[in-house]
C-alpha positions in Angstrom: -10.8 10.3 11.1 -8.2 7.5 10.4 -4.5 7.5 10.8 -2.5 8.1 7.8 -1.2 5.2 5.7 2.0 5.5 3.7 2.1 4.3 0.1 5.7 4.1 -1.0 6.4 4.7 -4.7 8.7 2.2 -6.7 8.8 3.2 -10.4 10.1 0.3 -12.5 10.7 2.5 -15.4 13.3 4.4 -17.4 11.2 7.5 -17.9 8.8 8.4 -14.7 9.1 12.1 -14.0 11.0 12.0 -10.9 13.0 8.7 -10.6 12.9 7.3 -13.8 15.8 4.7 -14.6 16.9 4.7 -10.7 15.2 1.3 -10.0 14.7 -0.3 -13.5 16.9 -3.2 -12.5 15.0 -5.7 -10.3 17.4 -6.0 -7.5 17.6 -2.3 -7.0 13.8 -1.8 -7.1 13.5 -4.6 -4.5 16.1 -3.2 -2.1 14.5 0.3 -2.4 11.2 -1.2 -1.5 12.6 -3.0 1.8 14.3 0.5 2.6 10.8 2.2 2.2 9.0 -0.4 4.6 11.8 0.2 7.1 11.2 4.0 6.8 7.3 3.6 7.3 5.5 2.6 4.2 2.8 -0.1 4.7 2.0 -0.3 1.1 4.3 -0.5 -1.8 3.0 0.8 -5.1 4.9 -0.8 -8.0 4.5 0.5 -11.5 6.1 -0.4 -14.8 4.7 2.3 -16.9 5.2 6.0 -16.8 2.1 8.0 -16.6 3.9 11.4 -16.6 2.4 14.1 -19.0 3.1 13.4 -22.5 4.0 9.7 -22.2 2.7 6.9 -24.2 1.5 3.4 -23.1 3.9 0.4 -23.5 2.8 -3.3 -24.5 1.7 -5.4 -21.5 4.6 -7.8 -22.1 7.2 -5.2 -21.3 5.4 -4.1 -18.2 5.2 -7.5 -16.9 8.7 -8.0 -17.6 9.7 -5.1 -15.3 7.2 -5.4 -12.5 7.0 -9.2 -12.0 10.6 -9.9 -10.4 9.9 -7.0 -8.1 6.4 -8.0 -7.1 7.8 -11.5 -6.5 10.9 -10.0 -4.6 8.8 -8.0 -2.2 6.1 -10.6 -1.8 5.8 -11.3 2.0 8.0 -8.7 3.0 5.9 -6.8 5.7 4.2 -4.2 3.3 1.0 -4.8 1.2 1.7 -4.6 -2.6 -0.1 -2.3 -4.9 0.4 -2.7 -8.7 0.0 0.6 -10.6 -1.4 -0.5 -13.8 -4.3 -0.3 -16.3 -3.8 -3.5 -17.8 -5.8 -6.7 -16.9 -3.0 -9.0 -17.8 -0.4 -7.2 -15.4 -2.9 -6.9 -12.6 -3.9 -10.6 -12.9 -0.3 -11.7 -12.8 0.8 -9.4 -10.0 -2.1 -10.5 -7.9 -1.4 -14.0 -8.5 2.2 -13.4 -7.3 1.2 -11.6 -3.9 -0.2 -8.0 -4.6 -3.5 -7.3 -2.9 -4.3 -3.7 -4.4 -4.6 -2.5 -8.1 -3.9 1.2 -8.6 -5.5 2.2 -11.8 -5.0 5.6 -13.0 -7.6 5.1 -15.7 -10.4 4.2 -13.1 -11.1 1.1 -15.2 -11.7 3.1 -18.5 -8.7 1.7 -20.5 -9.3 -2.0 -20.1 -12.7 -3.6 -19.9 -11.5 -6.6 -18.4 -9.7 -5.0 -15.5 -13.0 -4.7 -13.3 -13.6 -8.5 -13.4 -10.1 -9.2 -12.5 -10.2 -7.1 -9.3 -13.7 -8.4 -8.5 -12.8 -12.2 -8.9 -9.6 -11.6 -6.8 -11.2 -9.6 -3.8 -8.5 -7.1 -4.1 -8.6 -3.5 -3.0 -8.5 -1.0 -6.1 -7.8 2.7 -6.4 -9.5 4.6 -8.9 -8.0 8.0 -9.9 -9.6 10.9 -11.9 -7.5 11.8 -15.0 -8.5 14.4 -17.6 -8.0 12.4 -21.0 -4.9 10.2 -21.4 -1.3 10.8 -20.1 -0.1 11.9 -23.4 -2.6 14.8 -23.7 -3.8 15.6 -20.1 -1.8 18.6 -19.6 -2.8 20.1 -23.1 -4.8 23.1 -21.7 -6.9 21.3 -18.9 -10.3 23.1 -18.4 -13.1 22.7 -15.8 -16.2 24.7 -14.7 -15.7 23.6 -11.4 -12.8 21.2 -10.7 -13.9 19.8 -7.5 -17.6 19.3 -8.5 -16.4 17.6 -11.9 -13.8 15.5 -10.2 -16.3 14.4 -7.7 -19.0 13.5 -10.1 -16.4 11.6 -12.0 -15.3 9.6 -9.0 -18.8 8.9 -7.9 -19.6 7.6 -11.4 -16.5 5.3 -11.4 -17.5 4.0 -7.9 -21.0 3.2 -9.3 -19.4 1.4 -12.3 -17.1 -0.6 -10.3 -19.8 -1.8 -7.9 -21.9 -2.7 -11.1 -19.1 -4.7 -12.2 -18.8 -6.8 -9.1 -16.4 -4.9 -7.0 -17.3 -4.6 -3.5 -17.6 -0.9 -2.5 -15.6 -1.4 0.6 -12.6 -2.4 -1.7 -12.9 1.0 -3.6 -10.4 3.8 -2.9 -10.7 6.9 -4.7 -7.9 9.5 -5.8 -8.6 13.0 -7.2 -5.7 12.8 -9.5 -3.4 15.9 -8.4 -1.5 16.7 -11.4 -3.3 14.5 -14.0 -4.9 17.0 -16.3 -4.6 20.0 -13.8 -3.1 23.5 -13.6 -1.7 24.7 -10.4 -5.0 26.6 -9.7 -6.9 23.4 -10.3 -4.6 21.3 -7.8 -5.0 23.9 -5.1 -8.6 24.0 -5.3 -8.9 20.2 -5.0 -6.8 20.3 -1.9 -8.7 23.4 -0.5 -12.0 21.4 -0.8 -10.8 18.0 -0.4 -13.4 17.4 2.2 -16.1 17.3 -0.8 -14.3 14.3 -2.2 -13.8 12.6 1.2 -17.8 13.1 1.6 -18.1 10.4 -1.0 -17.6 7.8 1.7 -14.4 6.0 0.5 -10.9 6.3 1.4 -9.2 8.9 -0.3 -5.5 8.5 -1.7 -3.5 11.6 -2.2 -0.4 12.0 -4.8 1.3 15.0 -4.5 4.8 13.8 -4.2 7.4 15.9 -5.9 5.0 17.0 -8.4 5.6 20.0 -10.8 3.1 22.5 -9.3 5.0 22.3 -6.0 8.2 23.2 -7.7 6.3 26.2 -9.3 4.6 27.4 -6.1 8.3 27.2 -4.3 9.9 29.3 -7.0 11.0 26.6 -9.4 12.6 23.9 -7.1 13.6 20.6 -8.9 12.0 17.4 -8.2 14.2 16.0 -5.4 13.8 19.6 -3.6 9.9 19.5 -3.3 9.9 17.3 -0.1 8.7 20.3 2.0 6.2 21.1 -0.4 5.0 17.4 -0.6 4.7 17.4 3.3 2.9 20.5 3.4 0.2 19.2 1.0 -0.2 16.0 2.6 -0.6 17.5 6.2 -3.3 19.7 4.7 -5.0 16.7 3.0 -4.8 14.7 6.2 -6.6 17.4 8.0 -9.4 17.4 5.3 -9.7 13.8 5.7 -7.6 12.0 3.4 -6.4 8.4 4.5 -3.6 7.2 2.0 -0.5 9.2 1.0 1.4 8.0 -2.1 5.0 9.4 -1.7 8.6 8.9 -3.0 10.2 10.1 0.4 8.5 8.0 2.8 10.5 8.8 6.1 10.2 12.6 6.0 6.4 12.3 5.3 5.7 9.4 7.7 7.3 11.8 10.4 5.2 14.7 9.5 1.9 13.0 9.2 2.3 11.0 12.2 3.2 14.2 14.3 0.2 16.0 12.5 -2.1 13.0 13.3 -1.2 13.3 17.1 -2.2 16.8 17.0 -5.6 15.8 15.6 -5.9 13.2 18.4 -5.7 10.2 16.2 -4.4 6.8 17.6 -0.9 6.4 15.9 2.2 4.4 16.5 5.0 2.6 14.9 4.2 1.5 11.2 0.8 3.6 11.4 
């Protein structure tokens, strides 16, 4: 079992579900990123297009306009940079500017050129399960067995990525909590997360502030879902998850490092 890695979220968008508009201005986003590093993030995930339920895609030009000043401002600042995008043009520019990870919620399904960009750059990539597209993913999602189906999807996408020239050791997998799932689906994925971990690649968990946590906690708002986020992340750590994508870095870093110590992991400052 590996020590937990914290991926801090930087949404350079006006409409992300939790913090849309807070960091749309590049200077604010860069300052926020530096603060997240001080709080314990070793990866910063920078995104310029909202993928909240019901959202529509934006042109690559607009996405580049939002994210590139932030990538350039944070490059060399003590954390690895991840570009959260489905577009090859955005990924290529961000990688050229210092990013070393591509976080693709479509798992290489939306842009046929993106696998080649990742392969040629030698970047790591995160491939996530999503049912359909953000605009429609929460319209009555159904599965016969959500864990088995998500696992099969991720295995297929891993195979596709390697066939496209991406080295297997560069691929991380994300079961896509909240992306085309009901509360029950999310809980089942967390309960049986070890089945996803068994694929053999690092597993990324992104439960931070999501709506199912609010529902489980009696309707709590987005910024009041930190305890629920921590609970799911500690559970996921115990089941073998490695990377935790969060908005509230300090609280999650503390909780995960304490939990990791009880599992006799080798942890320390910045782990």
